[in-house]
C-alpha positions as CSV (number, residue, x, y, z in Angstrom):
1,M,53.5,-56.7,65.8
2,R,50.8,-54.2,66.9
3,R,47.3,-54.3,65.5
4,E,47.6,-51.1,63.3
5,P,50.8,-52.1,61.5
6,L,49.4,-55.6,60.9
7,L,46.1,-54.2,59.6
8,D,48.1,-52.0,57.2
9,L,50.1,-55.1,56.1
10,V,47.1,-57.3,55.5
11,R,45.3,-54.5,53.6
12,Q,48.5,-53.9,51.5
13,R,48.8,-57.5,50.6
14,V,45.2,-58.0,49.6
15,S,44.9,-54.7,47.7
16,G,48.3,-55.3,45.9
17,R,47.4,-58.8,45.0
18,L,44.0,-57.8,43.6
19,R,45.8,-55.2,41.3
20,L,48.3,-57.8,40.2
21,G,45.8,-60.5,39.2
22,L,46.8,-62.8,42.0
23,L,43.5,-62.5,43.8
24,R,40.0,-62.1,42.6
25,P,36.8,-61.2,44.5
26,G,35.5,-64.4,46.2
27,D,39.0,-66.0,46.5
28,R,39.9,-67.5,49.9
29,I,42.9,-66.1,51.7
30,Q,45.0,-67.4,54.5
31,S,43.3,-68.6,57.6
32,V,43.8,-66.7,60.9
33,R,46.0,-69.6,62.2
34,V,48.2,-69.8,59.1
35,A,48.6,-66.0,58.8
36,A,49.5,-65.8,62.5
37,Q,52.2,-68.5,62.1
38,E,53.7,-66.8,59.0
39,L,53.8,-63.4,60.7
40,D,54.7,-64.7,64.1
41,V,52.0,-62.9,65.9
42,D,49.1,-63.8,68.3
43,P,46.1,-65.2,66.3
44,R,43.8,-62.8,68.1
45,V,45.7,-59.9,66.5
46,V,45.2,-61.4,63.0
47,L,41.5,-62.0,63.7
48,A,41.1,-58.4,64.8
49,A,42.7,-57.2,61.6
50,Y,40.5,-59.5,59.5
51,Q,37.4,-58.2,61.3
52,R,38.4,-54.6,60.7
53,L,38.9,-55.2,57.0
54,A,35.6,-57.0,56.9
55,A,33.9,-54.0,58.4
56,E,35.6,-51.9,55.7
57,G,34.2,-54.1,53.0
58,M,37.5,-55.6,51.8
59,L,37.1,-59.1,53.3
60,E,34.3,-61.4,54.1
61,L,34.4,-63.7,57.2
62,R,32.3,-66.9,56.6
63,P,31.7,-69.0,59.7
64,R,33.2,-72.5,59.4
65,S,34.5,-71.7,55.9
66,G,37.2,-69.1,56.1
67,V,38.2,-65.6,55.1
68,Y,37.4,-64.4,51.5
69,V,38.0,-61.3,49.4
70,A,34.7,-59.5,49.4
71,N,32.7,-59.6,46.1
72,P,31.7,-56.2,44.8
73,S,28.8,-57.8,42.9
74,A,27.2,-58.5,46.3
75,M,27.1,-54.8,47.1
76,P,24.3,-52.4,45.9
77,M,24.9,-51.0,42.5
78,Q,25.8,-47.3,42.2
79,G,22.8,-45.3,41.1
80,A,20.3,-47.9,42.3
81,G,19.1,-45.7,45.1
82,L,20.6,-47.9,47.7
83,V,23.7,-47.7,49.9
84,S,25.6,-50.4,51.7
85,D,25.6,-50.8,55.5
86,R,29.2,-49.5,55.5
87,E,28.1,-46.3,53.6
88,T,25.2,-45.9,56.0
89,Q,27.4,-46.1,59.0
90,W,29.8,-43.6,57.4
91,L,27.0,-41.1,56.8
92,I,25.8,-41.5,60.4
93,D,29.3,-40.8,61.7
94,Q,29.8,-37.7,59.6
95,L,26.4,-36.2,60.6
96,A,27.2,-37.0,64.2
97,H,30.6,-35.2,63.9
98,A,28.9,-32.3,62.2
99,L,26.5,-31.9,65.1
100,E,29.4,-32.0,67.5
101,A,30.9,-29.1,65.6
102,G,27.6,-27.1,65.8
103,M,26.3,-27.9,62.3
104,P,22.7,-29.0,62.2
105,A,22.2,-32.1,60.2
106,P,19.7,-30.5,57.7
107,S,22.3,-27.9,56.8
108,F,25.1,-30.4,56.1
109,P,24.3,-30.9,52.4
110,E,24.5,-27.1,51.7
111,H,27.8,-26.8,53.6
112,A,29.2,-29.7,51.6
113,R,28.0,-28.1,48.3
114,R,29.7,-24.8,49.2
115,A,32.9,-26.6,50.0
116,L,33.0,-28.3,46.6
117,E,31.2,-26.2,44.1
118,T,31.6,-22.5,45.0
119,R,34.5,-22.0,42.6
120,R,35.5,-23.6,39.4
121,L,39.0,-24.9,40.0
122,R,41.4,-25.7,37.2
123,A,44.5,-27.9,37.6
124,V,47.3,-28.6,35.2
125,V,49.1,-32.0,35.5
126,V,52.8,-31.8,34.6
127,D,54.8,-35.1,33.9
128,R,57.0,-36.8,31.5
129,N,55.0,-39.9,30.4
130,D,51.5,-40.5,29.1
131,D,50.6,-43.2,31.7
132,Q,51.0,-40.9,34.7
133,L,49.5,-37.9,32.9
134,W,46.4,-39.9,32.0
135,S,45.9,-41.4,35.5
136,T,46.4,-38.1,37.3
137,V,44.2,-36.1,35.0
138,D,41.4,-38.8,35.2
139,E,41.5,-39.0,39.0
140,L,41.6,-35.2,39.5
141,T,38.6,-34.7,37.2
142,R,36.5,-37.6,38.5
143,D,37.2,-37.6,42.2
144,Y,38.0,-33.9,43.0
145,G,36.0,-32.0,40.4
146,F,38.9,-30.1,38.8
147,E,38.8,-28.9,35.2
148,T,42.0,-30.6,34.3
149,S,44.5,-30.4,31.4
150,A,48.0,-31.9,31.0
151,I,51.5,-30.7,29.9
152,D,54.1,-33.2,28.8
153,L,57.3,-31.7,30.2
154,D,59.5,-33.3,27.5
155,G,57.6,-31.3,24.9
156,F,57.8,-28.0,26.8
157,H,60.9,-25.7,26.4
158,R,61.9,-23.2,29.0
159,G,62.0,-20.4,26.4
160,D,58.4,-21.0,25.4
161,G,55.6,-18.8,26.7
162,L,53.3,-20.1,29.4
163,P,50.5,-22.2,27.8
164,L,47.0,-20.8,28.2
165,S,46.0,-23.8,30.4
166,L,48.8,-22.9,32.8
167,R,47.9,-19.2,32.8
168,R,44.3,-20.0,33.7
169,A,45.1,-22.6,36.3
170,D,44.8,-22.6,40.0
171,L,47.1,-25.5,40.8
172,V,49.9,-27.6,39.3
173,V,49.9,-31.3,40.1
174,T,52.7,-33.8,39.4
175,A,53.5,-37.4,40.2
176,S,57.2,-36.8,39.3
177,P,58.5,-33.9,41.4
178,S,61.6,-32.3,40.0
179,S,63.3,-28.9,39.8
180,A,61.9,-28.4,36.3
181,V,58.3,-28.9,37.6
182,T,58.9,-26.6,40.6
183,A,60.4,-23.9,38.4
184,L,57.4,-24.1,36.0
185,A,54.9,-23.7,38.9
186,K,57.0,-20.9,40.4
187,R,57.1,-19.1,37.0
188,A,53.3,-19.4,36.8
189,Q,52.9,-18.3,40.4
190,L,50.9,-21.4,41.2
191,P,50.8,-23.8,44.1
192,L,52.3,-27.2,43.4
193,I,51.1,-30.5,44.9
194,A,53.2,-33.6,44.3
195,V,51.0,-36.7,44.6
196,S,52.2,-40.1,45.6
197,M,50.7,-43.2,43.9
198,C,49.9,-46.8,44.6
199,P,51.7,-47.3,47.9
200,D,50.1,-50.7,48.5
201,L,50.8,-51.9,45.0
202,F,54.5,-50.9,45.0
203,A,55.0,-52.4,48.5
204,E,53.6,-55.7,47.4
205,V,55.5,-55.7,44.1
206,R,58.8,-55.2,46.0
207,R,57.9,-58.1,48.3
208,L,57.0,-60.4,45.4
209,L,60.2,-59.5,43.5
210,R,62.3,-61.2,46.1
211,H,61.1,-64.5,44.7
212,D,59.0,-64.0,41.5
213,A,59.0,-62.1,38.2
214,V,56.5,-59.2,38.2
215,Y,55.2,-57.7,34.9
216,F,54.1,-54.1,34.3
217,V,52.2,-53.4,31.0
218,V,52.4,-49.7,30.2
219,S,51.6,-47.4,27.2
220,D,54.6,-45.1,27.2
221,A,58.1,-46.4,26.9
222,R,59.2,-43.5,29.2
223,F,57.1,-44.9,32.0
224,A,58.6,-48.4,31.4
225,K,62.1,-46.9,31.9
226,K,61.0,-45.0,35.0
227,S,59.4,-48.1,36.4
228,R,62.5,-50.2,35.9
229,A,64.6,-47.5,37.6
230,F,62.1,-47.4,40.5
231,L,61.6,-51.1,41.1
232,A,64.6,-52.9,39.7
233,P,67.5,-53.5,42.1
234,A,70.6,-51.3,41.8
235,R,72.8,-54.4,41.5
236,G,72.3,-58.0,40.3
237,P,69.7,-59.5,38.0
238,S,66.1,-58.1,38.1
239,R,62.9,-60.0,38.1
240,F,61.0,-56.9,37.1
241,R,59.6,-56.8,33.5
242,A,58.1,-53.7,31.9
243,L,56.3,-54.2,28.6
244,V,54.9,-51.5,26.3
245,Y,51.4,-52.1,25.0
246,G,51.3,-52.1,21.2
247,Q,55.1,-52.7,20.9
248,D,56.0,-55.8,23.0
249,D,54.4,-59.2,22.8
250,L,52.2,-59.6,25.9
251,R,51.8,-63.3,25.3
252,V,55.2,-63.8,27.0
253,I,53.6,-63.2,30.3
254,P,53.0,-66.5,32.1
255,P,49.3,-67.1,33.0
256,S,50.0,-67.2,36.7
257,A,52.5,-64.3,36.9
258,P,51.7,-61.1,38.8
259,V,50.9,-58.4,36.3
260,Y,49.9,-54.8,36.5
261,L,48.1,-52.7,33.8
262,T,48.3,-49.0,34.0
263,R,45.0,-47.3,33.7
264,L,45.8,-45.8,30.3
265,T,46.9,-49.2,29.1
266,R,43.7,-50.8,30.3
267,D,41.6,-48.1,28.6
268,R,43.4,-48.5,25.3
269,M,43.3,-52.3,25.6
270,Q,39.5,-52.3,26.3
271,R,38.8,-49.9,23.4
272,A,40.8,-52.2,21.1
273,H,38.8,-55.2,22.2
274,D,35.5,-53.4,22.1
275,S,36.2,-52.5,18.5
276,S,37.4,-56.1,17.7
277,A,40.6,-54.5,16.5
278,G,42.9,-56.0,19.1
279,A,46.6,-55.3,19.2
280,N,49.4,-57.3,17.8
281,G,50.8,-59.6,20.5
282,D,47.8,-58.8,22.8
283,D,46.5,-61.3,25.4
284,P,42.8,-60.7,26.0
285,R,42.9,-62.7,29.2
286,L,44.8,-59.9,30.9
287,L,41.7,-57.6,31.1
288,E,39.8,-60.4,32.8
289,R,42.6,-61.5,35.1
290,V,43.8,-58.1,36.5
291,L,41.3,-56.1,38.6
292,P,41.2,-52.4,37.7
293,E,42.1,-50.0,40.4
294,A,39.6,-47.4,41.4
295,R,42.2,-44.9,42.5
296,V,45.9,-44.4,42.5
297,F,46.5,-41.5,44.8
298,S,47.8,-42.3,48.3
299,A,45.6,-41.4,51.3
300,E,48.0,-38.6,52.2
301,S,47.8,-37.1,48.7
302,A,44.0,-37.4,48.6
303,R,43.7,-35.5,51.9
304,E,46.0,-32.7,50.6
305,L,44.0,-32.3,47.5
306,I,40.6,-32.3,49.3
307,S,42.1,-29.7,51.8
308,F,43.0,-27.6,48.8
309,V,39.6,-27.9,47.2
310,V,37.6,-27.1,50.4
311,R,39.8,-24.2,51.6
312,A,39.8,-22.6,48.1
313,N,36.0,-22.9,47.8
314,L,35.3,-21.6,51.3
315,A,37.8,-18.7,51.1
316,P,36.0,-15.2,51.3
317,P,35.4,-13.4,48.0
318,P,38.4,-11.3,46.9
319,A,38.6,-7.7,48.1
320,S,41.5,-6.8,45.9
321,S,41.5,-5.4,42.4
322,P,41.3,-7.8,39.4
323,G,44.5,-9.6,38.5
324,T,45.9,-9.7,42.0
325,A,45.6,-12.4,44.6
326,S,43.1,-12.1,47.4
327,P,44.8,-12.2,50.8
328,S,42.1,-14.4,52.2
329,L,42.4,-16.9,49.2
330,A,46.2,-16.8,49.4
331,A,45.9,-17.7,53.1
332,A,43.5,-20.6,52.2
333,Y,46.0,-22.0,49.7
334,A,48.8,-21.7,52.2
335,L,46.7,-23.6,54.8
336,A,45.8,-26.3,52.2
337,S,49.4,-27.0,51.5
338,A,50.7,-26.8,55.0
339,P,51.7,-30.0,56.7
340,P,49.7,-31.4,59.6
341,S,50.8,-30.4,63.1
342,G,54.0,-32.1,64.2
343,S,55.2,-32.9,60.6
344,P,58.1,-31.3,58.8
345,S,57.3,-28.1,57.1
346,R,57.4,-27.5,53.3
347,P,58.4,-24.4,51.4
348,A,55.6,-22.0,50.9
349,V,54.3,-21.6,47.3
350,A,52.8,-18.5,45.8
351,A,49.0,-18.3,45.5
352,P,47.3,-17.9,42.1
353,S,46.3,-14.4,41.0
354,R,42.9,-15.2,39.5
355,Q,39.5,-16.0,40.9
356,R,37.1,-18.5,39.3
357,A,33.3,-18.4,39.0
358,R,31.1,-21.4,39.7
359,R,32.3,-24.7,38.5
360,A,31.9,-25.8,34.9
361,P,31.7,-29.5,33.9
362,P,35.3,-30.9,34.0
363,R,37.0,-32.2,30.9
364,S,39.4,-35.1,30.8
365,L,42.6,-35.6,28.8
366,G,41.9,-36.9,25.3
367,R,44.6,-39.4,24.4
């Protein structure tokens, strides 16, 4: 096994196990020797992978002690005016790349601001369950600066007029691509980005399901059904268990079993515990045992969204009359949704027909 595939495998296992409550920051993981024997590779390849993940801040290598999951509490707090060594090195690399591209370091902040804040961009998330609607809206608002709203496709009828949020939007985003979502985006003449979620988590879940039961705790029964269809085997008994928060008894989950909480479920569970209300059949230890995930979009989806945001913000002002798409902005949208060189092409999607002023504070989905 080559170093890069092994690196991805180790990262996938550590990340997935953190999200399933099987690892906690500070826990010791397999030694180089044991991991090399299990994976049937040269120990030097495993050591190189561990060193790379340590440099990324995921692992900690302790001399004469072993390899441990890095403890976030040891890192500087956000807002404390400090950055980690990893963040410092990242900034140095970016500024060096900017200089190579002919951009003086002092002008870098202004270029970044223009790329992110020139236009107010609105996105509409379309899906068929509250769990994915909530996660997608939250991440688009928090990480990409979109003003975001949501449409539950099960409550939308083809004969209905386009909602105001869709008429004012610049982009449609979904985690569940389908002909119905594509038709809605086409009807609104909007670009459509289908995001993929949690690749490390799902890969680890499939691996664990070969031998163990895995529990998903969700808020919407429709997502429970979708998860079963996605993760349960087509034939034979399934070890996958999907429970709906507020309906099913969560105390049936064994204390050592791998368990995943959707972000909406965690939010609702935390609110219930903060108000001392709790939920019938709730197990408060789940919030402590399962590490919350910072993000759910895959790296490929994140890059596609960032490309969209940057190209839309840097597109020249429209030269066309109001109500029609600017050719330059339409080209920017087409470039943002184009696949990287050498990858399969995707069908072109129409550009939006409205321009936005400077960005307003984003709003999240209230559920």
